[in-house]
C-alpha positions as CSV (number, residue, x, y, z in Angstrom):
1,X,86.7,147.9,87.7
2,X,86.4,144.4,87.2
3,X,87.5,144.3,83.0
4,X,90.5,147.0,84.6
5,X,91.6,144.5,87.2
6,X,91.8,141.5,84.9
7,X,94.0,143.7,82.6
8,X,96.0,144.3,85.5
9,X,96.4,140.2,86.6
10,X,96.5,139.7,82.7
11,X,99.8,142.5,82.4
12,X,101.9,141.2,85.1
13,X,101.3,137.3,84.2
14,X,102.5,138.4,81.3
15,X,105.1,140.2,82.3
16,X,106.6,137.8,85.0
17,X,106.5,134.6,82.1
18,X,108.2,136.7,79.8
19,X,110.8,137.8,82.7
20,X,110.8,134.2,84.4
21,X,111.4,132.4,80.8
22,X,113.9,135.6,79.6
23,X,116.5,135.0,83.0
24,X,115.1,133.1,84.9
25,X,116.1,135.2,88.0
26,X,112.5,135.3,89.9
27,X,113.2,137.2,92.7
28,X,114.1,140.5,90.7
29,X,112.0,140.0,87.7
30,X,109.1,140.1,90.6
31,X,110.0,142.8,92.1
32,X,110.6,145.0,88.7
33,X,107.1,143.6,87.5
34,X,105.4,143.8,90.1
35,X,106.8,147.6,91.4
36,X,106.4,149.0,88.0
37,X,103.1,147.7,87.5
38,X,101.4,148.9,90.9
39,X,102.8,152.7,90.3
40,X,101.8,152.2,86.7
41,X,97.6,151.1,87.9
42,X,97.8,154.1,90.8
43,X,99.2,157.0,88.6
44,X,96.2,155.9,85.8
45,X,93.5,155.0,88.6
46,X,94.6,157.5,90.9
47,X,94.2,154.8,93.3
48,X,94.2,155.5,97.1
49,X,92.9,153.5,100.0
50,X,90.6,150.0,98.8
51,X,91.1,151.2,95.0
52,X,94.9,150.8,95.6
53,X,94.1,147.6,98.0
54,X,92.6,146.1,95.0
55,X,95.4,147.4,92.7
56,X,97.8,145.5,95.3
57,X,95.4,142.0,95.3
58,X,95.1,142.1,91.3
59,X,98.9,142.8,90.7
60,X,100.3,139.8,93.2
61,X,97.6,137.4,92.0
62,X,98.9,138.4,88.0
63,X,102.6,137.7,89.8
64,X,101.6,134.2,91.4
65,X,99.4,133.2,88.4
66,X,102.5,133.6,86.5
67,X,105.1,131.9,88.1
68,X,102.7,128.7,88.6
69,X,102.2,128.9,84.9
70,X,105.9,128.4,84.3
71,X,106.7,126.4,87.4
72,X,108.6,129.2,88.6
73,X,109.2,128.9,92.9
74,X,106.1,130.5,94.7
75,X,108.1,131.2,98.1
76,X,110.7,133.3,95.8
77,X,108.0,134.9,94.0
78,X,105.9,135.4,97.2
79,X,109.2,137.1,98.8
80,X,109.7,139.5,95.4
81,X,105.5,140.5,95.3
82,X,106.1,142.0,98.3
83,X,109.3,143.6,98.1
84,X,108.0,144.9,94.7
85,X,104.3,146.1,96.5
86,X,106.5,147.8,99.2
87,X,108.6,149.8,96.3
88,X,105.6,150.4,94.5
89,X,103.6,152.1,97.2
90,X,106.7,153.7,99.0
91,X,106.7,155.8,95.7
92,X,103.0,156.6,94.8
93,X,102.3,156.9,99.0
94,X,100.7,154.1,101.0
95,X,100.6,153.3,104.6
96,X,103.4,150.6,104.9
97,X,102.2,148.1,107.8
98,X,98.3,147.8,106.1
99,X,100.1,147.7,102.6
100,X,102.3,144.4,104.2
101,X,99.4,142.3,105.4
102,X,97.5,143.0,102.6
103,X,100.2,142.1,100.2
104,X,100.7,139.0,102.4
105,X,96.9,137.7,102.6
106,X,96.8,138.6,98.7
107,X,99.6,136.0,98.2
108,X,98.3,133.5,100.2
109,X,94.9,133.4,98.2
110,X,96.4,133.6,94.9
111,X,98.9,130.7,96.1
112,X,95.6,128.9,96.8
113,X,93.9,129.8,93.6
114,X,96.9,127.9,91.8
115,X,97.6,125.4,94.1
116,X,100.5,126.1,95.0
117,X,102.2,125.7,98.6
118,X,100.7,127.9,101.0
119,X,103.5,127.2,103.8
120,X,106.4,128.5,101.0
121,X,103.9,131.5,100.1
122,X,103.3,132.8,103.5
123,X,107.4,132.4,104.5
124,X,108.4,134.2,101.1
125,X,106.0,136.8,102.1
126,X,107.3,137.6,105.5
127,X,110.8,137.1,104.1
128,X,109.9,140.0,101.3
129,X,108.7,142.1,104.3
130,X,112.0,141.4,106.3
131,X,113.5,142.6,103.5
132,X,111.7,145.4,102.4
133,X,111.4,146.8,105.4
134,X,114.3,149.1,106.0
135,X,113.5,150.6,102.3
136,X,110.3,152.1,104.3
137,X,111.4,153.2,107.5
138,X,109.7,150.4,109.5
139,X,111.7,147.6,111.7
140,X,112.0,144.1,110.2
141,X,110.1,143.0,113.3
142,X,107.0,145.3,112.4
143,X,107.3,144.3,109.1
144,X,107.1,140.5,109.4
145,X,104.8,140.7,112.2
146,X,102.1,142.0,109.8
147,X,103.1,140.0,106.8
148,X,102.3,137.0,109.0
149,X,99.1,138.6,110.5
150,X,97.8,139.1,106.6
151,X,99.1,135.7,105.3
152,X,97.2,134.4,108.3
153,X,94.0,136.1,108.2
154,X,94.0,134.8,104.4
155,X,94.6,131.4,105.5
156,X,91.6,131.4,107.9
157,X,89.3,132.5,105.1
158,X,90.9,129.4,103.0
159,X,90.3,126.9,105.5
160,X,91.9,125.2,109.0
161,X,94.2,123.3,107.1
162,X,95.3,126.2,105.0
163,X,96.3,127.8,108.6
164,X,98.0,125.3,110.0
165,X,100.1,124.8,107.0
166,X,100.8,128.8,107.0
167,X,101.7,128.6,111.4
168,X,103.7,125.8,110.1
169,X,105.7,127.8,108.1
170,X,105.6,130.4,110.1
171,X,107.1,129.1,113.1
172,X,111.0,129.9,114.3
173,X,112.7,132.6,112.9
174,X,112.9,133.8,109.6
175,X,115.9,135.9,108.0
176,X,117.4,136.7,111.8
177,X,113.3,137.5,112.8
178,X,112.6,135.1,115.8
179,X,108.8,134.5,116.9
180,X,107.0,136.5,113.5
181,X,104.1,135.4,114.4
182,X,102.2,136.7,117.4
183,X,100.7,133.8,119.7
184,X,98.1,132.9,120.1
185,X,97.0,133.7,117.0
186,X,92.6,133.6,117.1
187,X,91.0,133.5,113.5
188,X,88.3,136.4,114.0
């Protein structure tokens, strides 16, 4: 399984690098690459449950690594990754709210791995969740809350500084949704 997962990461990373270098438009490139890669991975493996979570994490990791390698904007990449995952899981079936939280968590974790801006990544993930919500029949508020929760959970696994960065980035109104953080956030 690990070999297959690294194949997903490598494939997505290469796709993101090529797309960003080719057109420079990060959001659309990430959405298309992530969505297509996730659909292919799920159809190939028949991934459900934990395997789907793993496929989402590996796909997001590849997108973040690819963007970081070519100096792409992490926040924009995060937004595109969430939209791409939502589109991909809509096509292959997946629980929307769980998918949003899992994806936002993977965005923050992967951004930490490449030394990127966790606040920008978390905010991008929430923006992507809000934008993708209408396509999957979820309210923007619920999507934003799920993304914020996933981002904060991942930040909590990294450090207290990471939690502070993510919390600060998610305070206030994002893409027209107020109070995306459901306070008080308690680390588990």
